[in-house]
C-alpha positions as CSV (number, residue, x, y, z in Angstrom):
1,M,-83.5,60.1,-14.1
2,R,-83.2,58.0,-11.0
3,L,-82.4,54.4,-11.5
4,I,-84.0,52.0,-9.1
5,P,-81.9,48.9,-8.5
6,L,-83.6,45.6,-9.2
7,L,-83.3,42.7,-6.8
8,L,-82.6,39.6,-8.7
9,L,-84.1,36.6,-7.1
10,P,-83.3,33.0,-8.2
11,V,-85.9,31.6,-10.4
12,V,-86.8,28.0,-9.9
13,V,-88.2,26.2,-12.9
14,T,-90.0,23.0,-12.1
15,G,-91.0,20.4,-14.6
16,L,-92.2,16.9,-14.9
17,Q,-89.3,14.5,-14.5
18,A,-89.7,11.4,-16.6
19,Q,-90.3,8.4,-14.4
20,V,-88.6,5.1,-15.3
21,A,-90.2,1.7,-15.5
22,R,-89.3,-1.8,-14.2
23,V,-89.3,-5.3,-15.7
24,E,-89.3,-8.3,-13.5
25,G,-90.5,-11.9,-13.3
26,R,-89.5,-15.5,-12.8
27,V,-88.1,-18.1,-15.2
28,V,-89.4,-21.6,-14.7
29,D,-89.7,-24.9,-16.6
30,S,-92.9,-26.7,-17.4
31,A,-93.0,-28.1,-13.9
32,S,-92.7,-24.6,-12.4
33,V,-89.2,-25.4,-11.2
34,P,-87.1,-22.2,-11.1
35,I,-84.4,-21.9,-13.8
36,S,-81.3,-20.0,-12.6
37,G,-78.7,-18.5,-14.9
38,A,-81.1,-17.7,-17.8
39,V,-79.9,-14.6,-19.8
40,I,-82.6,-11.9,-19.9
41,Q,-82.2,-8.9,-22.1
42,L,-84.2,-6.1,-23.7
43,A,-83.6,-6.1,-27.4
44,G,-82.7,-2.7,-28.7
45,S,-81.1,-1.7,-25.4
46,N,-78.0,-2.7,-23.4
47,R,-80.1,-3.9,-20.5
48,V,-79.3,-7.5,-19.5
49,T,-79.4,-9.6,-16.4
50,R,-79.5,-13.2,-15.3
51,S,-82.2,-15.1,-13.3
52,D,-81.1,-16.0,-9.7
53,T,-81.5,-19.3,-7.9
54,T,-85.2,-18.7,-7.5
55,G,-85.6,-17.9,-11.2
56,F,-86.3,-14.2,-10.3
57,F,-84.9,-11.4,-12.5
58,K,-85.3,-7.7,-12.5
59,L,-84.4,-4.8,-14.9
60,A,-84.8,-1.5,-13.2
61,D,-84.6,2.1,-14.4
62,V,-85.9,1.2,-17.9
63,H,-87.1,4.1,-20.1
64,A,-90.7,4.0,-21.3
65,G,-91.2,2.5,-24.7
66,S,-91.7,-0.8,-26.7
67,Y,-89.3,-3.6,-26.3
68,S,-88.8,-7.3,-26.9
69,L,-87.8,-9.3,-23.9
70,L,-85.5,-12.1,-24.9
71,V,-84.9,-15.1,-22.5
72,A,-82.3,-17.8,-23.3
73,K,-80.7,-20.7,-21.4
74,L,-78.5,-23.4,-22.8
75,G,-80.5,-26.5,-23.5
76,M,-83.8,-24.7,-23.5
77,R,-85.8,-23.2,-26.3
78,P,-85.4,-19.4,-26.3
79,E,-88.5,-17.3,-25.3
80,K,-89.5,-13.8,-26.5
81,R,-92.1,-11.4,-25.0
82,D,-93.1,-8.1,-26.7
83,L,-93.9,-5.5,-24.1
84,R,-94.7,-1.8,-23.8
85,L,-93.6,0.2,-20.7
86,S,-95.1,3.4,-19.5
87,D,-93.5,6.0,-17.2
88,G,-93.3,4.6,-13.7
89,G,-94.9,1.3,-14.8
90,I,-94.0,-2.3,-13.8
91,W,-94.2,-5.2,-16.2
92,R,-94.3,-8.6,-14.5
93,S,-94.5,-12.1,-16.0
94,I,-93.6,-15.8,-15.4
95,I,-91.6,-17.1,-18.3
96,T,-91.9,-20.8,-18.9
97,M,-89.2,-22.4,-20.9
98,Q,-89.3,-25.8,-22.7
99,P,-86.2,-28.0,-23.2
100,M,-84.8,-28.5,-26.6
101,S,-85.6,-31.9,-28.2
102,A,-83.2,-34.7,-27.4
103,V,-82.4,-35.1,-31.1
104,M,-81.3,-31.5,-31.4
105,L,-79.1,-31.8,-28.3
106,A,-77.6,-35.1,-29.4
107,T,-76.7,-33.7,-32.8
108,S,-74.9,-30.7,-31.4
109,V,-72.7,-32.6,-28.9
110,T,-71.9,-36.0,-30.4
111,R,-68.9,-34.8,-32.6
112,A,-67.2,-33.2,-29.5
113,Q,-67.5,-36.0,-27.0
114,R,-64.1,-37.6,-27.9
115,F,-62.2,-34.4,-27.5
116,K,-63.1,-33.4,-24.0
117,P,-61.1,-34.3,-20.9
118,P,-62.3,-37.3,-18.8
119,E,-63.5,-35.1,-15.9
120,Y,-66.2,-33.8,-18.3
121,D,-67.5,-37.2,-19.3
122,S,-70.8,-36.7,-17.4
123,I,-71.2,-33.0,-18.5
124,T,-72.4,-32.1,-22.0
125,K,-72.6,-28.3,-21.6
126,F,-69.0,-27.8,-22.7
127,D,-68.8,-30.4,-25.5
128,E,-68.9,-27.8,-28.3
129,F,-66.3,-25.7,-26.6
130,F,-63.9,-28.6,-26.6
131,W,-64.7,-29.4,-30.2
132,R,-63.9,-25.8,-31.2
133,K,-60.8,-25.9,-29.0
134,H,-59.7,-29.0,-30.9
135,V,-60.2,-27.2,-34.3
136,G,-58.2,-24.3,-32.9
137,M,-59.5,-21.3,-34.8
138,G,-59.4,-18.9,-31.8
139,K,-57.9,-18.6,-28.4
140,Y,-59.3,-20.8,-25.7
141,F,-59.2,-20.8,-21.9
142,T,-60.2,-23.6,-19.7
143,R,-60.8,-23.3,-15.9
144,K,-57.2,-24.2,-15.3
145,D,-56.0,-21.5,-17.7
146,I,-58.1,-18.9,-16.0
147,E,-57.0,-19.9,-12.5
148,A,-53.4,-19.6,-13.6
149,R,-53.9,-15.9,-14.5
150,N,-54.5,-15.3,-10.7
151,T,-56.9,-12.4,-11.2
152,F,-60.2,-11.4,-9.7
153,R,-61.4,-9.7,-12.9
154,M,-62.3,-11.8,-15.8
155,I,-61.5,-9.1,-18.4
156,E,-57.9,-9.0,-17.2
157,V,-57.5,-12.6,-18.4
158,L,-57.3,-11.1,-21.9
159,Q,-54.4,-8.8,-21.2
160,D,-51.8,-11.3,-22.5
161,V,-53.7,-12.4,-25.6
162,P,-51.9,-11.3,-28.8
163,G,-53.8,-8.8,-30.8
164,I,-55.8,-7.6,-27.8
165,S,-55.2,-4.6,-25.5
166,V,-57.0,-4.0,-22.2
167,A,-56.7,-0.6,-20.6
168,G,-58.1,0.3,-17.2
169,P,-59.9,0.4,-15.0
170,N,-60.3,4.2,-15.2
171,V,-61.6,6.4,-12.3
172,I,-65.1,5.1,-12.7
173,G,-64.1,1.5,-13.0
174,R,-64.5,1.1,-16.7
175,Y,-62.2,-0.8,-19.1
176,N,-61.3,-0.2,-22.8
177,L,-61.0,-3.4,-24.7
178,R,-59.5,-3.1,-28.2
179,I,-58.9,-5.9,-30.8
180,Q,-56.3,-5.0,-33.4
181,R,-58.2,-6.4,-36.3
182,C,-61.3,-4.4,-35.5
183,T,-60.4,-1.3,-37.5
184,D,-63.7,-0.7,-39.4
185,G,-65.8,0.4,-36.5
186,R,-67.7,-2.8,-36.1
187,R,-68.2,-4.0,-32.5
188,I,-67.1,-7.0,-30.6
189,A,-69.9,-9.6,-30.1
190,F,-70.2,-11.0,-26.5
191,Y,-71.9,-14.3,-25.7
192,L,-72.8,-15.8,-22.3
193,D,-73.5,-19.5,-22.3
194,G,-73.9,-19.3,-26.1
195,V,-76.4,-16.5,-25.9
196,R,-75.5,-13.1,-27.4
197,V,-75.4,-10.3,-24.9
198,Y,-75.6,-6.7,-26.3
199,N,-73.3,-4.9,-24.0
200,D,-69.9,-3.3,-24.0
201,A,-66.9,-5.0,-22.4
202,T,-67.2,-3.5,-18.9
203,D,-70.9,-4.3,-18.6
204,F,-70.6,-7.8,-20.1
205,F,-67.7,-8.9,-17.7
206,S,-69.6,-7.5,-14.7
207,L,-72.4,-10.0,-15.3
208,F,-70.4,-12.7,-13.6
209,N,-67.5,-13.4,-11.2
210,V,-64.3,-14.9,-12.4
211,R,-64.7,-17.9,-10.1
212,D,-68.0,-18.8,-11.9
213,V,-66.4,-19.1,-15.3
214,E,-65.6,-22.6,-16.6
215,A,-64.3,-21.6,-20.1
216,M,-63.8,-18.8,-22.5
217,E,-63.4,-18.5,-26.3
218,V,-61.8,-15.5,-28.0
219,Y,-62.1,-14.9,-31.8
220,R,-60.0,-11.9,-32.8
221,G,-61.2,-11.4,-36.4
222,V,-63.9,-12.4,-38.9
223,S,-61.8,-15.2,-40.3
224,E,-61.6,-16.9,-36.9
225,I,-65.3,-16.7,-35.9
226,P,-67.1,-20.1,-36.2
227,A,-70.5,-20.2,-37.9
228,E,-72.5,-20.5,-34.6
229,F,-71.1,-17.1,-33.5
230,A,-71.2,-15.3,-36.9
231,S,-72.7,-11.8,-37.0
232,Q,-71.9,-8.4,-38.3
233,A,-69.3,-8.0,-35.5
234,C,-65.6,-8.0,-36.2
235,A,-64.7,-10.3,-33.2
236,A,-66.4,-12.5,-30.6
237,I,-65.8,-13.4,-27.0
238,V,-67.8,-16.3,-25.6
239,V,-67.9,-17.1,-21.8
240,W,-69.2,-20.4,-20.4
241,L,-70.3,-20.5,-16.8
242,K,-70.1,-23.5,-14.5
243,G,-73.1,-25.7,-14.0
């Protein structure tokens, strides 16, 4: 029996590649004035960004599905939008934020006013930071402390903090942040201007430049975390930006 050799040709299998969606918009106040520095995140994912000086924000390469868009800014009432994204779709919206009432703001800052340095007399944003620094439950960094570290990467400020180890960056630029007391698998909670951001350490610290940071709070265990940052996390890191 004569065998006839078969010519094997490459087989190309084509299929439909899932397209990604995009979320974009602007954050403004009731007078349509742009709000910069608002934290925008998709609940249930690790996608987060901040609005620019024109109030514009964009989250690209988002998988199709249902999400809640959370928008927060210190001194403003948080906003939430439920949305559904289809493959290749674009969701656009103008998010109008309203200021918190004067009573709520006054209550939150009055106790801290006598503990902040004179150069902050006309600034209320960091009042609660200086109050917690006075109480002294965690580790606190002011602008002077951060500048003294002489680093271009904010995460590296944590390298000398007892109970914390920072390894990296690796070949793809990512860091491994470990807190000694976090031994039960619970995550570290990250906050930007008082708003929780659901990211890992590398993604969180990439949201801002070290020169934009005014202060940072580090809580290395559940017993240190103040009530305003309490969650199911085992530790908390809170970064406050200038302005």
